[in-house]
NULO-312826 format. One record per residue (C-alpha): x, y, z. Coordinates in steps of 0.5 Angstrom, whole numbers, plus 2048, in hexadecimal, padded with zeros to 3 digits. Layout:
% residues N
XYZ ...
% end
This chain:
% residues 582
800800800 806805802 8098047FB 8028067F7 80280C7FB 80980E7FB 8078147F6 8018177F9 7FC81A7F5 7F781C7FA 7F88237FA 7F38297F9 7F682B7F3 7F68247EF 7EE8247F1 7ED82B7EE 7F18297E8 7EE8237E7 7E78267E7 7E982B7E2 7EC8267DD 7E68227DD 7E08277DE 7E282D7DA 7E582B7D3 7DF8297CE 7DA82D7D1 7D78307CB 7D882A7C7 7D18287C6 7CB82C7C6 7C782D7CC 7C28287CD 7BA8297CD 7B782A7D2 7BB82C7D9 7C182E7D6 7BE8337D1 7B98357D6 7BE8387DB 7C283B7D5 7BD83E7D2 7BA8417D8 7C28447D9 7C28467D2 7BB84A7D3 7BE84D7D9 7C38507D5 7BF8527CF 7BA8567D4 7BE8587D9 7B98567DE 7BD8517E3 7B88507E8 7B384D7E4 7B48467E1 7B18457DB 7B08417D5 7AD8447CE 7AD84B7D2 7A88487D7 7A98477DE 7AB8407DF 7A983E7E7 7AC8377E7 7B38397E9 7B683F7ED 7BC8437EA 7C28427EE 7C583D7E9 7C28407E3 7C68477E5 7CD8437E5 7CB8407DE 7CA8477DC 7D18497DF 7D48447DB 7D18467D5 7D384D7D6 7DA84A7D6 7DA8457D1 7D48477CD 7CD8437CC 7CF83C7CA 7D08357CD 7D68367D0 7D483C7D4 7CE8387D6 7D18327D9 7D88367DC 7D48387E3 7D38307E4 7DB82F7E3 7DD8347E8 7D88317ED 7DB82A7EB 7E282D7ED 7DF8307F3 7DB82A7F5 7E18257F5 7E682A7F9 7E082A7FE 7E08237FE 7E88237FF 7E8828805 7E2825809 7E581E808 7EC82080A 7E9823810 7E581D812 7EA818810 7F081A80C 7F381C805 7F2815802 7EB815804 7E981C802 7ED81A7FB 7E98137FB 7E38177FC 7E481C7F6 7E68167F2 7E08127F3 7DC8187F1 7E08197EB 7E08127E9 7D98107E9 7D48117E3 7CE8167E4 7D281A7EA 7D781B7E5 7D381D7DF 7CF8227E3 7D58277E3 7D58277DC 7CE8297DB 7CA82F7DB 7C482D7E0 7C38307E7 7C482A7EB 7CC82A7ED 7CB8317F0 7C582F7F3 7C78297F6 7CE82C7F9 7CA8327FD 7C682C800 7CC828802 7CF82E805 7C9830809 7C882880B 7D082980D 7CF82F811 7C982C814 7CB826817 7D3825816 7D782A81A 7DE828817 7E282A81D 7E082B825 7DC831826 7DF83682B 7D983B82A 7D283B828 7D0836822 7CB83C820 7D083E81B 7D0837818 7C8837818 7C883E815 7CD83C80F 7C883680E 7C283A80D 7C683F808 7C8839804 7C1836804 7BE83D802 7C383D7FC 7C18367FA 7BA8397FA 7BC83E7F6 7BF8397F1 7B98347F0 7B48357F5 7B18347FC 7B482D7FC 7BA8307FD 7B8831805 7B482B805 7B9826804 7BE828809 7B982980E 7B682280D 7BD81F80E 7BE823814 7B8820817 7BA819815 7C181A818 7BE81D81F 7B981781F 7BE81281E 7C3815823 7BD815828 7BB80E827 7C380C828 7C381182E 7BC80F831 7BD80B838 7BA804837 7B780483E 7B380A83C 7B6810840 7B681783D 7BC818838 7C281D839 7C0824838 7C2828833 7C182382D 7BC828829 7C082F829 7B9833828 7BD83A827 7C2837822 7BC83481E 7B883B81E 7BF83E81B 7BF839816 7B783A815 7B7842815 7BD842810 7BB83D80B 7B484080C 7B684780A 7B9845804 7B4841802 7AF846803 7B384B7FF 7B38477F9 7AB8467F9 7AA84E7FB 7AF84F7F5 7AA84B7F0 7A484E7F3 7A78557F2 7AA8547EB 7A58507E8 79F8507EC 79B84C7F1 7988487EB 79F8457E9 7A08437F0 79A83F7F1 79C83C7EA 7A283A7ED 79F8377F3 79A8337EF 7A08307EB 7A382E7F1 79D82A7F3 79D8277EC 7A48257ED 7A28217F3 79B81F7F2 79B81D7EB 7A081B7E5 7A28217E3 7A58227DC 7A481A7DA 7A98187E0 7A58137E4 7A980D7E5 7A88077EA 7AA8087F2 7B18057F1 7B38097EB 7B880D7EF 7BB8077F2 7BD8047EB 7BF80B7E8 7C480C7EE 7C78047EE 7C88057E6 7CA80C7E5 7CE80D7EB 7D38077E9 7D88057ED 7D68097F3 7CF8067F3 7D27FF7F4 7D88027F9 7D38057FD 7CE8007FE 7D17FD804 7D0803808 7C9805805 7C6801809 7C9803810 7C4808811 7C0802814 7C5800818 7C380481F 7BC80181F 7BF7FA81D 7C47FB823 7BF7FD828 7BB7F7826 7C17F2827 7C17F081F 7C87F481D 7CF7F4820 7D27FA822 7D77FE81D 7DE7F981C 7E280081D 7E1805821 7E180C81E 7E1813820 7DB817822 7DC81C81C 7DC816817 7D781281A 7D281881A 7D481A813 7D3813811 7CC813814 7CB81A811 7CD81780A 7C881180B 7C281580D 7C381A807 7C4814802 7BD811805 7B9817805 7BA8197FE 7B98127FC 7B3811800 7B08187FE 7B18187F7 7AE8117F6 7A88137FA 7A78197F5 7A38177EF 7A781B7EA 7AE8177E9 7B481A7E5 7BB8187E5 7BD81F7E8 7B981E7EF 7BD8197F2 7C481C7F0 7C581E7F7 7C68177F9 7CD8187F5 7D081C7FB 7CF817800 7D08117FC 7D78137FA 7D9814801 7D680D803 7DA80A7FD 7E080D7FF 7DF80C807 7DE804805 7E5804800 7E9808806 7E780380B 7E97FD806 7EF800804 7F180080C 7EF7F980C 7E97FA811 7E47F780C 7E57F1807 7E27F2800 7DC7EE7FF 7DB7E97F9 7D47EC7F7 7D77F37F6 7DC7F17F1 7D67ED7ED 7D27F37EE 7D77F87EB 7D87F37E5 7D17F27E4 7CF7FA7E4 7D67FB7E0 7D47F67DB 7CD7FA7DA 7D08017D9 7D67FE7D5 7D17FA7D0 7CD8017D0 7D38057CE 7D58007C9 7CE7FF7C6 7CC8067C5 7D28077BF 7D18017BC 7C98037BB 7CB8097B8 7D08057B3 7CB8007B1 7C58047B2 7C28017AC 7C37FA7AF 7C07FC7B5 7BA8007B3 7B57FA7B1 7B57F87B8 7B37FF7BB 7AB8017BB 7AC8087BC 7AC80C7B5 7AF8127B8 7B580F7BB 7B680B7B4 7B68117B1 7BB8147B6 7C080F7B4 7C08117AD 7C48177AE 7CA8177AB 7CF8167B1 7D68147AF 7D980F7B4 7E180D7B4 7DF8067B5 7E38057BC 7DE8097C0 7DB8027C3 7E28007C6 7E18067CB 7DC8017CF 7E07FB7CE 7E67FE7D1 7E28017D7 7E07FA7D9 7E77F77D8 7E97FC7DC 7E47FB7E2 7E67F37E1 7ED7F57E2 7EC7F97E8 7E87F47EB 7EE7EF7EA 7F37F47EE 7EE7F47F4 7F27EF7F8 7F97F27F7 7F97F97F5 7F37FC7F8 7F48047F7 7F68037F0 7F07FF7EE 7EC8047F1 7EF80A7EE 7EF8067E7 7E78057E8 7E680C7E9 7EB80F7E4 7E880A7DF 7E180C7E0 7E38147E0 7E78137DA 7E280F7D6 7DD8147D7 7E181A7D5 7E38167CE 7DC8147CD 7D981B7CE 7DE81D7C9 7DE8187C4 7D78147C4 7D28197C7 7D381E7C2 7D18187BD 7CB8167C1 7C881E7C1 7C981D7BA 7C38187BA 7BF81B7BF 7BE8237BE 7C48267BA 7BF8267B4 7BA82A7B7 7BF82F7BA 7C38307B4 7BC8327B1 7BB8377B7 7C283A7B6 7C183B7AE 7BB83F7B0 7BF8447B5 7BE84B7B3 7B984A7AE 7B284E7AF 7AE8477B0 7AA8437B5 7AD83C7B7 7A98377BB 7A98307BD 7A282D7BC 79F8277BF 7A58267C4 7A882B7C9 7AF82D7C9 7B38337CB 7B88337C5 7B58387C1 7B683D7C6 7BD83C7C7 7C083A7C0 7BB83F7BC 7BD8447C1 7B68477C2 7B684E7C2 7B28537C7 7AC8567C5 7A98507C1 7A18507C1 79E84B7C7 79A8487C1 7A08457BE 7A18407C4 79A83D7C3 79A8377BE 7938387BC 7948407BA 79B83D7B6 7968387B3 79083C7B1 7918437B3 7938497B0 79A8487B0 79E84E7AD 7A584B7AC 7A78457A8 7A683F7AD 7AA8397AE 7A78337B2 7AB82D7B4 7A78267B6 7AA81F7B8 7A981A7B3 7A48167B8 7A081C7B9 7A08207B2 79A81C7AF 7958217B1 7988277AE 79A8247A7 7938257A4 79382C7A8 7908317A2 7958377A5 79B8337A5 7A08317A0 7A582B7A1 7AC82D7A1 7B08277A2 7B08207A6 7B781F7AA 7BA81A7AF 7B381A7B2 7B18217B2 7AC8247AD 7AC82B7AB 7A682F7A9 7A68377A6 7A083B7A7 7A08427A3 79D8487A5 7968487A5 7958507A3 78D84E7A2 78C84C7A9 7918527AB 78C8577A7 7868547AA 7898547B1 78B85B7B0 78385D7AE 78185A7B4 
% end
């Protein structure tokens, strides 16, 4: 073990450099993806276009679903780099660097520099946690603020010689910033995590003879500090909505929150176990490496019932509390968003923080020979690694041999997508094969070269995502949306209307760069189809939804290309004249 670590790379500058190298290059390599990436970037673009930085808007109308903080940061990035894909995604790359450095320093405080580096590397080298920092969505910043709020609420990283009021004040600040980033969940999740933590601690400390537990367990003063701080910031955002956009907009936002929780909003209804599958597959390999600790949330209860052994290795109170905090955070997110009817991949992304910690902690103890490596973990690593590698291998092969595959696909839109003229070099399928080979090689090294095996597994995952994002993802995007985005861009600067019909999209706003002052009717599908349009109008539909428009008397078919159908409508001067007479 000593020979492996003779040259130490466990330094904060190494963490920052790795994060920069893996997160920043190729950020603008592909167009923004519909809906979320384009949605937020368009709000930032419209802030710059209107000069109104308080109102979040889409199509120059109030967009009440998201607060402004992340949009402000994107707008600032666009001020520096221009209105483009790189600028939209760059803020999350910076958040990624900050997040990994936070893991390093917190881990160093808890245990040592090696553990801090291991925690950062575990996050960097896992699939969906890595990819989120190369995206233009809100959740990386949102999750970071909630993590900091939970951190200050529950886990002091040094003995407090003074009042812990400052710590709870900072917890409230970060919860409030989370609210300003994505909404009230930003204060709800930290508060529920704190409640779960205290409940378990109470259960652990409550005397078995039924006598009164020790005083001071529930610090009411500190909770008031936290509640007031977070409450003031939350109320400030809500008042800002009402003041800038009116009471009706705020009511519409509350209705939106209700729909997310009680109904399957935006076709995102999924089974209860949805997030468990998403995290298990998407967070590879930390989803497997963290499994031995994930169930530890139930240990206090089992010990109380005499059905679970005590911990084999005693740990410091600080580390014990932090571990329990991470377990509470993981399970609060998984349970809450499994209950919520609307299920989207992003909703469980906060679990990446505690899961990466739990995986790093298990590996740390394994490296110190405190625990043994179970065979089931090797089997599960190989199974999930094989599934991911198979998908990564299959995607390029489907593109290369699309003519042979399409007869087996029962979706006319997808079949037409695959007809896009995308050029493949022919070796892209090897990335998945090489990745699985690396996983197998790492498992062979477990016995005699533990640290080297761990680093190979995580660095291989990070490198795979880096190369795949640079080489394969642009080709995938060539099938899915490039055709329609290229069309929007071709009409940029022209005095025309451009709009999707039969399906929802935000791409027409960002890539056509819709100007200010366009009449409101131009965002109404029925008006564009039948009303007195005063400009050349271009309407785009998907192949599987275009049949209803093919025989429309006002539309002229321009072309069909790669799953999209393009129509044109000329200005209707007769209807315009009739409209003016009325």
